[in-house]
N, C-alpha and C positions, 0 to 999 in steps of 0.2 A: 583377529591378529591384534597384537597391542601394541600399543604406541607409548614407546619411550618418555617419562618427564623428562621436563627442562627446567634447571633452576628457576624457583622465581625469578632472579632479579635478570637474569639474563633473558628470559623468557616476556619480562615485560618491556626490558630493554628493544630487543626486536620488534615487539608489536609496535611499540614509539615509533620508529623507524620505518617499519614497515606504512605505518596510518599516515606519516609527512608526505611518503611517495605518493600515497592514494588519493588524498587530497588532492596532488597537482595532477595525478592521471584522472579524478574526477572531474576537474575543472576544469580539463583539457578539453572532455569527449563532450561540454557543452558551447555551441554556436549558437549568434546571434544574442549575444549577452550585451549591453549599454548601456547610457546614463552616466549619472554623477558618481564619481570615486566613493564620495564618502557616504551613500545608502541614508541622508537625513531628508531624503526628498523621497516621496513616492513614485516621483519619475525615475528616480536610479533602482539599478535590479537590485543592488545592495548584493553579500557576501553569501553564497549558496549554503545553506546549512547553518548561518550566524542566526541570532535576533538581539538586537541591542533592547535595553529597558524599554518594557513595555510600555513608560511615559513620553518616551521620544521616538513612539514609533518605531517598527520593524515590520519585515517580513516572513512570515507566517506559512507553511503549510495548512491549507482546511481542506482539500482532497487530494487524492493519490490512491493510482493503480500499480500495480505491476506489470513491466510487458511480460509477458506468459510464453509467448510461439508466435509462428509464424503462422498466420489462417490459413484454416486447408482449403485446397481450390479456392482459394480467393478472388473472386471477380474477374477469373480470366489472369491474373499474375497481377491483380490492384483494381482496384477504383479509375475508370477513366473519364473525364467529364461528369464525375459525381460530387454533389455536397452530402459530405454526412456530416450530422446534427450529431453528437454526444450528449446526454442528459447526464449531469453526475449533481450530488447532493452535498451539498457545504455542511462542516461543523461549526467552522468558525466565521465572521463576518469582518468587512474591514472596508475600507473607500477607495481602494483601488484593488486591482489583479494582474496578473499575468499566468499564463501557462505554461506548460513544457509538451512537447512532442517529442516523439522517439521511431527514429527507423531501425530499429536494433535486429530485427531479424529480417532488415533485405540486404542484397549484394548489389543493388542497385539506388544510384541518387534517388530520392523522395522530394521533390517541387510542389510546394503549395504555393499557390498563387493570390489566396484571399482564403482570410480567416476572421471569426469574428464570437464576438463572447456576448450574453443578451441573459437578462432573468426571463425563468419560461412563467409564462403568464398562468401558469397553473401545473401541477404537479404532474410531473411525466409528458408534459404535453410542449411539441414541438413547436407551439407557437409564442413568438418574446412577451413580455412584459412592455406597456409602450413608455416612450422613452428611453428605455434600457441597452435597445442594439450598439453593439460601438466594433468598430474594426479595429483588427489588431497588426501591429507593424512587428517587423525584427531587423533591427537596428536600423529604423525609422525605413524602411521598405514593406511595403507591401506583400511581397513576397519572401520564401525562406526555400534553399534547397538543401536539404540534411543527407549528409553521406553516409554512405552505408556502416552500421552499427553504430550511430552516433543519434545524437539528440541535438536538441534546440527549444529555446525559451522563448517566448515573444517580449515586446517591450510593453511595460507598465501601463493601463488604461484606466484613466478615474471613471468609480461605476460604486456606484454605496449597493455592498454585497451585505444581504443579511445572512445571519445565523441560521443554520438550517434551510435553505432556499435552494430551486433546483437550477442550477446553471445552461444552459446552453451553449458548450463551446463546439462551432461549426466552421470544419476544415472544405478546401475544393483544390479538386487536383486533377490537370486538365489531361493527363495523360497516366495511363498504367506504368505502374514503377517498382516492380516486383512484388515480392514476396510482402504482405501488411503484417507490422507488430500492431496484437492486439490481446486485450482479455477477454476468455472467451465466458467466463460466469460472471456478467455483471448485474442478475438479479435486477435490470432495469433495463426497460425500451430507449432504445436509439432511433434514429430516423434517418431515411438517406430520402435525395433526391436526384432526379437526372437536371445537367445543368448548374452550372454557377447561379446556386438563391442562398450564399452564404449570407447575405445581409435583407433574405426576408424574414420579414416581423410576422407575418402570417404563415402558419404551418401547413395549407393546403397542398401546398407542393410535397411535402413529405410525405408519401405515400407508402413507400418503402419502412418497413418496421426490423429494427433487428436486437439481438439479444445481445452484443459485445458491444464494449471499448474500443474502437480502433484510433491508432497513434497517439491519441490523447494520455497521458502519464501522471500528471498534477498541474492542480490550479494552486496560487499562492493569491494569500491578501497581505493588504500592508492595513497594521491594526495599532490602535494605541493601545490597547486593552489586552493584549495576549501577552500569556508570558511564555510561548513557547509551543511546539507539537509532540504528542507522543506517536512514534511508530509502533505499529503490529505486525512483526512476522508471523507468516503462521499459514496453515494450509486450507482445506475448502471448510472446515469449522471456521476459520477468519473470514475467507471468502466468501461464507453465509448461503454454500449454494442450497439448500435447501429452509434458505428464511422465502416468506413471501415477495413474490416479485414486486419492483416498483413501490414498496411500505418503508424501506431502510429499515429492517427489521434485522441485518446482522447485529451480531454483538456488539462489535462496534461503533453502529448506530448507536444501541441504548448507554452502550460507555460516554458518548460524547454526548447524549442526552443528559447524562448526570452531572458531566461538567459543565455544563449552562443552568440548571437547574438549580444547584445543593449548595446551599450556606455553604462557603468557604473553598468549593474545589477550586483547584487552578484551574485558570482561564486558558485552556491548552485546546489547540486543534487537533482530530484523530485523524491520522493516514494510516489508511489500510491496504498495507502490501501482503494479503492472502492469495495463494495461487494454490487451487483443487489441485491434489494429489501431489504437494510439495512434501519433500523429503529435506533432514537435518543435513545426507551426508551424499546422495548422489542424484546427479543430473538425468536430465531425459536426452533422447535420440538429439539427431541432427547436430550441424554446428552454426553458428551458436548455438547451443543447447537449451530444445524448449524444457520449461519446467525446468529451469536451472535449480541446484540445491540453494539450502540455506545460507551455506558456507559459499557458494559462489557470488551470489547476488547480495550479500548483506551490504556491501559498499552503496552498489547501485541502489538498492530500495529500501535502505535504511538510513545512512550515514551521510548520503548524499542529498537527503529531504532536506526541507526549507526551515529552519528552525527548529531541529529535531533536541530535546530537552529529554528527554525520559524514551525508554524502550522495552518493548513486550514482546516477549518469544511466547509463541503457542505451535511447536513443532515435534514430531517424532513419531508419531502414529505410523504414518506413511512408511517409515523405515522398518516399523513390526508388518505392516500389512502388505506393503507390495513387492512383489515378486522383482529380483531375488529379497528374499527375509534376511530382513539383519535381525537376526542373534542374539547377537554379543550386547546387552545392555550398557556397558563401557564404553564400546562404539560409539552410542548414540549420545551417551553422557559426555563422552569426550569431545563429540562435536559442539555441543551446549555450550560446552564450556569458551571452546574457541570462538564462540559468537560471542557471549559475554566480556572474553578480553580483548576481542575488537571492540566490541564497546566502550569498558573502561581507557583505553587508548585514546579513545575522544572525550573523554571527562563524563562519562552519561553512566550511570547506576543503569538496572537490567532487571526487569521481575520478570519472572519467568511460569509458565503452567505447566502443572503435572498433567498426562497423557489420559484422557477419558475413556471410561468403559466400552467394549464393542463387543460384549455377548449377546449371541444371536445374530452378529453380522456374517455374512458369507463366508467370511476371511478369518472367523472367530476359531482359536482351538486353543488350550490349555495351556499349550507349551507358550504360544506367541504372547496371549495373557499374561505369561509370569515375566514376562521378559519387559512388560509394560509395565507388573507391580516394581519390579528392580529399580527399571528408570525412576520412577516414582518415589522410593524408599529414599534415592539419593537426592532427588530435588529437596524432599521435605527435608533433610536434613541439613540443609544449608549448606551444600557443595558443589551445589551447578551456578545459583544465581544468587545478587542483592538481597529480593525478594520472592517471594512465591505467591499465585493466585493459584488456591486449590478448585480447576476447573473439575477433578475428577470428584471430589467433597459434594460439590457443589450441586452436580448433573446427575450423581450415582442413586438408584433406588436403594432405601434403607434397609429395605427388607432383601433384597437381593443386591448386592452393593457389585457385583460383576457386572450389571445392565446399567444401562440408562433408568432412570426414573420413568413411566410411562406417560408420562405430563410433559417430560422434557424431550420425550423422542420422536421425531418426524416420522418414524415408521423402518426405517432401515436397521436399526438398534447401532447406529455409530454416529450421526450428525443430529445432531440437535434440532428440536421444534424452535418456531417463535418462544414462547415461553421458553424453553430453557438456552434460548441466546441471552434472555434477558437475564434470567436466572447470573448465566458466565458474569456479564456487566456489574451485576448487584454483587458478586463474591470479589472484586476487587477492591483493594482499599485505596483511595484515593490520595490518602497519605505516601505512600510510596512512589507518586509520580513527582513527588518536591524532592526528591534523593540530590544532592549537590555533588557529594562526592562519592567516586567508585569504593567500594568495598574491597580489601584481597582475600581471596577466598583459597 
């Protein structure tokens, strides 16, 4: 199905107007926001998605994940009398922190009566480092009730958060609250304990292990060094589904490492908004949809993140591979262009990725691969994004370019290995993250 073109001036005017409405809607769904209005003090919440000059200090996202679905058969309708200790890895540090919680996939209110944040004593460990446990509040209350389909942000707490550190974010729910909003492919072990063990510094009560992140969707820090954050919209390749669990070897982790270590690199937090199986155009099933499309979640997962200054998009392979197959490359390109235009309406430049090889994967056919190649031709021609990162070129076998290079192949001929994820991060031109003015495509 073809989509009729809209005149450029008219299209951008409409997008700008829609963006203004989206800002109001996005702000409205967050509850528990309080503090001083000027944002000059880390006790203040600050404007979501904004970042003051680094010298003055600003809130910036250091970690995030996408609410992907309702957890299937989740503890008979949600955890009752359980403490959930999510383990997450920061990209950039700061002097204070705050968190975001989501009840997006439940039809019932979620009440959290106790929450805390601490540094982990050791990587992937439920024990808190000495002197770092902090109780979290929400509008100066120790509890918060999040309505169905909504989200909440905590008040800030003073905590020296290092770069590349493991944080423990713990929530306690006394009663079951319906479907659990979760992210299934964390590639990180989190923990659960019976009873309210929210402020336990010892991890001995946390005997249940979990491969998921539950309720938690974001962590911000107050920083005087950060220039902002880069948000990455992607699928399982960005989700890092085949990376070594607990090692932080997703390609976005390697990107964060580059931003911390390379001279002259922008001082950015990295926000991974990958969902395994994600597509540009099509949602999953249920209502609200699990695995929402890139188009439907772009505002929630990218534009509404704190301090975003640049956007990377790695999407499109699942539109081709998943049933029903999208075999019209122009439809995929149309969707990618709509994402770029939404970012432009916020003054953000977009770096877009070429689609990577999948020869040898069980879903491969020459016809589907031809669709991938046609999408890539348009991306490389500069017709879709402001800048291009050529993941196809970075990962393909130079001898047999329809397939992944063997050392970059996890074994399923679609998802990269740890070495492949590192090669993806190396392929990105860091200067492209500094762009300030959106290009007209």
